PDB file of N, CA, C and O in Angstrom:
ATOM      1  N   MET A   1     -36.568  -0.583  22.086  1.00  0.00           N
ATOM      2  CA  MET A   1     -35.849   0.671  22.327  1.00  0.00           C
ATOM      3  C   MET A   1     -36.551   1.482  23.424  1.00  0.00           C
ATOM      4  O   MET A   1     -35.906   2.030  24.318  1.00  0.00           O
ATOM      5  N   ILE A   2     -37.875   1.544  23.334  1.00  0.00           N
ATOM      6  CA  ILE A   2     -38.626   2.325  24.321  1.00  0.00           C
ATOM      7  C   ILE A   2     -38.440   1.727  25.717  1.00  0.00           C
ATOM      8  O   ILE A   2     -38.281   2.450  26.700  1.00  0.00           O
ATOM      9  N   ILE A   3     -38.464   0.389  25.784  1.00  0.00           N
ATOM     10  CA  ILE A   3     -38.321  -0.286  27.077  1.00  0.00           C
ATOM     11  C   ILE A   3     -36.957   0.042  27.683  1.00  0.00           C
ATOM     12  O   ILE A   3     -36.855   0.302  28.882  1.00  0.00           O
ATOM     13  N   ASP A   4     -35.909   0.029  26.856  1.00  0.00           N
ATOM     14  CA  ASP A   4     -34.566   0.337  27.348  1.00  0.00           C
ATOM     15  C   ASP A   4     -34.529   1.757  27.912  1.00  0.00           C
ATOM     16  O   ASP A   4     -33.928   2.006  28.957  1.00  0.00           O
ATOM     17  N   ARG A   5     -35.178   2.681  27.208  1.00  0.00           N
ATOM     18  CA  ARG A   5     -35.175   4.079  27.646  1.00  0.00           C
ATOM     19  C   ARG A   5     -35.875   4.203  28.998  1.00  0.00           C
ATOM     20  O   ARG A   5     -35.410   4.917  29.887  1.00  0.00           O
ATOM     21  N   VAL A   6     -36.995   3.499  29.139  1.00  0.00           N
ATOM     22  CA  VAL A   6     -37.738   3.541  30.405  1.00  0.00           C
ATOM     23  C   VAL A   6     -36.891   2.964  31.528  1.00  0.00           C
ATOM     24  O   VAL A   6     -36.875   3.496  32.638  1.00  0.00           O
ATOM     25  N   GLU A   7     -36.189   1.877  31.240  1.00  0.00           N
ATOM     26  CA  GLU A   7     -35.334   1.263  32.264  1.00  0.00           C
ATOM     27  C   GLU A   7     -34.246   2.234  32.703  1.00  0.00           C
ATOM     28  O   GLU A   7     -33.963   2.357  33.895  1.00  0.00           O
ATOM     29  N   VAL A   8     -33.641   2.917  31.753  1.00  0.00           N
ATOM     30  CA  VAL A   8     -32.575   3.870  32.076  1.00  0.00           C
ATOM     31  C   VAL A   8     -33.130   4.998  32.938  1.00  0.00           C
ATOM     32  O   VAL A   8     -32.506   5.390  33.924  1.00  0.00           O
ATOM     33  N   GLU A   9     -34.305   5.525  32.572  1.00  0.00           N
ATOM     34  CA  GLU A   9     -34.898   6.617  33.348  1.00  0.00           C
ATOM     35  C   GLU A   9     -35.235   6.146  34.753  1.00  0.00           C
ATOM     36  O   GLU A   9     -35.053   6.883  35.721  1.00  0.00           O
ATOM     37  N   THR A  10     -35.730   4.904  34.865  1.00  0.00           N
ATOM     38  CA  THR A  10     -36.071   4.359  36.180  1.00  0.00           C
ATOM     39  C   THR A  10     -34.822   4.227  37.037  1.00  0.00           C
ATOM     40  O   THR A  10     -34.840   4.563  38.221  1.00  0.00           O
ATOM     41  N   ILE A  11     -33.738   3.738  36.444  1.00  0.00           N
ATOM     42  CA  ILE A  11     -32.476   3.581  37.181  1.00  0.00           C
ATOM     43  C   ILE A  11     -31.949   4.951  37.611  1.00  0.00           C
ATOM     44  O   ILE A  11     -31.466   5.108  38.732  1.00  0.00           O
ATOM     45  N   ASN A  12     -32.041   5.940  36.721  1.00  0.00           N
ATOM     46  CA  ASN A  12     -31.552   7.282  37.046  1.00  0.00           C
ATOM     47  C   ASN A  12     -32.331   7.874  38.206  1.00  0.00           C
ATOM     48  O   ASN A  12     -31.735   8.421  39.134  1.00  0.00           O
ATOM     49  N   SER A  13     -33.669   7.773  38.169  1.00  0.00           N
ATOM     50  CA  SER A  13     -34.487   8.336  39.237  1.00  0.00           C
ATOM     51  C   SER A  13     -34.242   7.580  40.534  1.00  0.00           C
ATOM     52  O   SER A  13     -34.264   8.173  41.613  1.00  0.00           O
ATOM     53  N   PHE A  14     -34.005   6.263  40.438  1.00  0.00           N
ATOM     54  CA  PHE A  14     -33.752   5.460  41.635  1.00  0.00           C
ATOM     55  C   PHE A  14     -32.423   5.858  42.268  1.00  0.00           C
ATOM     56  O   PHE A  14     -32.325   5.970  43.489  1.00  0.00           O
ATOM     57  N   SER A  15     -31.401   6.073  41.441  1.00  0.00           N
ATOM     58  CA  SER A  15     -30.092   6.459  41.967  1.00  0.00           C
ATOM     59  C   SER A  15     -30.169   7.849  42.593  1.00  0.00           C
ATOM     60  O   SER A  15     -29.503   8.121  43.592  1.00  0.00           O
ATOM     61  N   LYS A  16     -30.991   8.738  41.998  1.00  0.00           N
ATOM     62  CA  LYS A  16     -31.168  10.068  42.584  1.00  0.00           C
ATOM     63  C   LYS A  16     -31.841   9.946  43.939  1.00  0.00           C
ATOM     64  O   LYS A  16     -31.485  10.663  44.874  1.00  0.00           O
ATOM     65  N   LEU A  17     -32.819   9.040  44.056  1.00  0.00           N
ATOM     66  CA  LEU A  17     -33.521   8.831  45.320  1.00  0.00           C
ATOM     67  C   LEU A  17     -32.544   8.321  46.373  1.00  0.00           C
ATOM     68  O   LEU A  17     -32.568   8.766  47.521  1.00  0.00           O
ATOM     69  N   GLU A  18     -31.681   7.381  45.973  1.00  0.00           N
ATOM     70  CA  GLU A  18     -30.686   6.852  46.910  1.00  0.00           C
ATOM     71  C   GLU A  18     -29.724   7.963  47.347  1.00  0.00           C
ATOM     72  O   GLU A  18     -29.333   8.031  48.512  1.00  0.00           O
ATOM     73  N   LEU A  19     -29.350   8.829  46.403  1.00  0.00           N
ATOM     74  CA  LEU A  19     -28.443   9.925  46.726  1.00  0.00           C
ATOM     75  C   LEU A  19     -29.096  10.862  47.737  1.00  0.00           C
ATOM     76  O   LEU A  19     -28.450  11.316  48.682  1.00  0.00           O
ATOM     77  N   LEU A  20     -30.400  11.151  47.530  1.00  0.00           N
ATOM     78  CA  LEU A  20     -31.129  12.008  48.465  1.00  0.00           C
ATOM     79  C   LEU A  20     -31.168  11.372  49.844  1.00  0.00           C
ATOM     80  O   LEU A  20     -31.013  12.057  50.855  1.00  0.00           O
ATOM     81  N   LYS A  21     -31.376  10.055  49.885  1.00  0.00           N
ATOM     82  CA  LYS A  21     -31.421   9.352  51.177  1.00  0.00           C
ATOM     83  C   LYS A  21     -30.088   9.496  51.891  1.00  0.00           C
ATOM     84  O   LYS A  21     -30.057   9.737  53.097  1.00  0.00           O
ATOM     85  N   GLU A  22     -28.985   9.353  51.162  1.00  0.00           N
ATOM     86  CA  GLU A  22     -27.665   9.471  51.778  1.00  0.00           C
ATOM     87  C   GLU A  22     -27.442  10.889  52.296  1.00  0.00           C
ATOM     88  O   GLU A  22     -26.908  11.080  53.388  1.00  0.00           O
ATOM     89  N   VAL A  23     -27.854  11.884  51.505  1.00  0.00           N
ATOM     90  CA  VAL A  23     -27.687  13.283  51.917  1.00  0.00           C
ATOM     91  C   VAL A  23     -28.499  13.560  53.173  1.00  0.00           C
ATOM     92  O   VAL A  23     -27.998  14.165  54.120  1.00  0.00           O
ATOM     93  N   TYR A  24     -29.766  13.112  53.182  1.00  0.00           N
ATOM     94  CA  TYR A  24     -30.603  13.325  54.362  1.00  0.00           C
ATOM     95  C   TYR A  24     -30.021  12.593  55.561  1.00  0.00           C
ATOM     96  O   TYR A  24     -30.089  13.089  56.686  1.00  0.00           O
ATOM     97  N   GLY A  25     -29.449  11.418  55.329  1.00  0.00           N
ATOM     98  CA  GLY A  25     -28.831  10.664  56.414  1.00  0.00           C
ATOM     99  C   GLY A  25     -27.659  11.439  57.002  1.00  0.00           C
ATOM    100  O   GLY A  25     -27.510  11.515  58.221  1.00  0.00           O
ATOM    101  N   LEU A  26     -26.826  12.016  56.133  1.00  0.00           N
ATOM    102  CA  LEU A  26     -25.687  12.799  56.617  1.00  0.00           C
ATOM    103  C   LEU A  26     -26.168  14.020  57.388  1.00  0.00           C
ATOM    104  O   LEU A  26     -25.610  14.359  58.432  1.00  0.00           O
ATOM    105  N   ILE A  27     -27.214  14.688  56.870  1.00  0.00           N
ATOM    106  CA  ILE A  27     -27.738  15.889  57.524  1.00  0.00           C
ATOM    107  C   ILE A  27     -28.280  15.546  58.906  1.00  0.00           C
ATOM    108  O   ILE A  27     -28.117  16.320  59.850  1.00  0.00           O
ATOM    109  N   SER A  28     -28.926  14.388  59.028  1.00  0.00           N
ATOM    110  CA  SER A  28     -29.513  14.004  60.317  1.00  0.00           C
ATOM    111  C   SER A  28     -28.430  13.540  61.285  1.00  0.00           C
ATOM    112  O   SER A  28     -28.613  13.614  62.500  1.00  0.00           O
ATOM    113  N   ILE A  29     -27.293  13.057  60.752  1.00  0.00           N
ATOM    114  CA  ILE A  29     -26.204  12.572  61.611  1.00  0.00           C
ATOM    115  C   ILE A  29     -25.325  13.734  62.093  1.00  0.00           C
ATOM    116  O   ILE A  29     -24.841  13.717  63.224  1.00  0.00           O
ATOM    117  N   LEU A  30     -25.121  14.737  61.242  1.00  0.00           N
ATOM    118  CA  LEU A  30     -24.210  15.837  61.573  1.00  0.00           C
ATOM    119  C   LEU A  30     -24.543  16.533  62.892  1.00  0.00           C
ATOM    120  O   LEU A  30     -23.633  16.744  63.694  1.00  0.00           O
ATOM    121  N   PRO A  31     -25.808  16.902  63.163  1.00  0.00           N
ATOM    122  CA  PRO A  31     -26.110  17.588  64.433  1.00  0.00           C
ATOM    123  C   PRO A  31     -25.717  16.752  65.644  1.00  0.00           C
ATOM    124  O   PRO A  31     -25.329  17.300  66.675  1.00  0.00           O
ATOM    125  N   ILE A  32     -25.815  15.422  65.529  1.00  0.00           N
ATOM    126  CA  ILE A  32     -25.463  14.541  66.646  1.00  0.00           C
ATOM    127  C   ILE A  32     -23.961  14.609  66.902  1.00  0.00           C
ATOM    128  O   ILE A  32     -23.520  14.634  68.051  1.00  0.00           O
ATOM    129  N   LEU A  33     -23.183  14.639  65.827  1.00  0.00           N
ATOM    130  CA  LEU A  33     -21.726  14.711  65.968  1.00  0.00           C
ATOM    131  C   LEU A  33     -21.327  16.082  66.505  1.00  0.00           C
ATOM    132  O   LEU A  33     -20.141  16.349  66.697  1.00  0.00           O
TER     133      LEU A  33
END
C-alpha cells in the first residue's frame, strides 16, 4: 500500500513538472510571436 502511494505521489509531481515545462515553453515562445 505504501509503495502504491509513493508511486502515485511521484507520478503527480512528475506531471506537475511536465505542466510547468509546457507553461514555461509557452511563455518563452509568446514574446517571439
